[in-house]
C-alpha positions as a printed Julia matrix, in Angstrom:
114×3 Matrix{Float64}:
  -0.02   0.05  -0.01
   2.2    2.79  -1.24
   5.11   1.69   0.97
   3.02   2.17   4.04
   3.79  -0.56   6.57
   0.1   -1.44   7.35
  -1.5   -4.58   8.67
  -5.17  -5.28   8.39
  -6.74  -6.14  11.78
 -10.43  -5.81  10.94
 -13.03  -4.75   8.37
 -11.79  -1.41   7.05
  -9.24  -1.21   9.87
  -5.54  -1.42   9.51
  -2.7   -0.57  11.98
   0.91   0.57  11.49
   3.95   1.47  13.38
   4.86   5.15  13.96
   3.91   7.26  10.99
   5.4   10.6    9.88
   3.55  13.63   8.64
   4.87  12.54   5.13
   2.89   9.34   5.45
  -0.35  11.14   5.67
  -0.46  11.81   1.79
   0.41   8.27   1.23
  -2.36   7.07   3.58
  -4.88   9.22   1.69
  -3.56   7.83  -1.71
  -4.03   4.33  -0.33
  -7.72   5.04   0.33
  -7.73   5.66   4.1
 -10.25   8.16   5.22
  -9.26   8.56   8.99
  -6.15   8.22  11.01
  -5.91   7.51  14.74
  -2.59   8.35  16.52
  -2.42   6.01  19.7
   1.25   7.18  20.58
   1.84   9.83  23.27
   3.92  12.78  22.15
   7.61  12.38  22.87
   7.27   8.73  24.04
  10.15   7.9   21.6
  12.14  11.07  22.37
  12.55  14.38  20.61
  12.87  12.68  17.14
   9.29  11.4   17.28
   6.95  13.61  15.24
   4.38  15.31  17.34
   0.59  14.8   17.07
   0.15  18.29  15.97
   2.51  17.91  13.03
   0.84  14.65  11.99
  -2.6   16.18  12.37
  -1.76  19.18  10.17
  -0.43  16.79   7.38
  -3.43  14.45   7.82
  -5.92  17.33   7.45
  -3.99  18.78   4.41
  -4.34  15.34   2.79
  -8.06  15.35   3.48
  -7.94  12.77   6.3
  -9.93  12.77   9.45
  -7.55  12.65  12.48
  -7.93  11.62  16.03
  -5.35  11.57  18.87
  -5.96   8.97  21.58
  -2.53   8.44  23.23
  -2.34   5.32  25.41
   0.43   3.53  27.31
   2.14   0.73  25.7
   1.5   -1.79  28.5
  -2.08  -0.95  29.63
  -5.18   0.46  27.87
  -7.93   1.38  30.43
 -11.54   0.47  29.97
 -12.19   4.22  29.34
  -9.5    4.34  26.67
 -10.98   1.28  24.97
 -14.43   2.78  25.06
 -13.07   5.96  23.6
 -11.38   4.02  20.8
 -14.51   2.07  20.12
 -16.44   5.35  19.71
 -13.78   6.5   17.19
 -14.21   3.23  15.3
 -18.0    4.01  15.24
 -17.77   7.58  14.19
 -14.74   8.07  11.99
 -15.1    7.56   8.27
 -13.69   4.18   7.09
 -11.11   2.76   6.31
  -9.26   3.75   9.39
  -5.5    3.55   9.95
  -4.44   3.47  13.56
  -0.79   3.68  14.64
   1.51   3.62  17.65
   5.16   2.7   18.06
   5.06  -0.84  16.65
   1.33  -1.22  15.76
   0.8   -3.58  18.81
  -1.14  -1.35  21.11
  -3.36  -0.15  18.27
  -4.03  -3.78  17.53
  -5.09  -4.5   21.09
  -7.25  -1.51  21.07
  -9.06  -2.62  18.01
  -9.43  -6.15  19.42
 -10.71  -4.88  22.9
 -13.07  -2.34  21.23
 -14.59  -5.01  19.03
 -15.59  -6.86  22.29
 -17.71  -4.02  23.53
């Protein structure tokens, strides 16, 4: 998918490791309509792109954008419910990302159980 490292995890939902602002145009070209960032700002240090930079690029590419930062090791019931709501309301297909894609995958799986 245009060199995007995406992994399908559900109907119209894919996950990916950390994406950059430049990747937002690729996501739009690949047909995604929404992006969810699950990685807290600066979790990976100063080199990690900020949510604001990614959001600006996503919106410029015509994508809906949501920022739901969650910890890598634990996602609370409230965070899972928030993610489930995003899955219900954002235009699909949706691309969610974090550091490796694992916590976004866990969120999709947990949200699908609600």
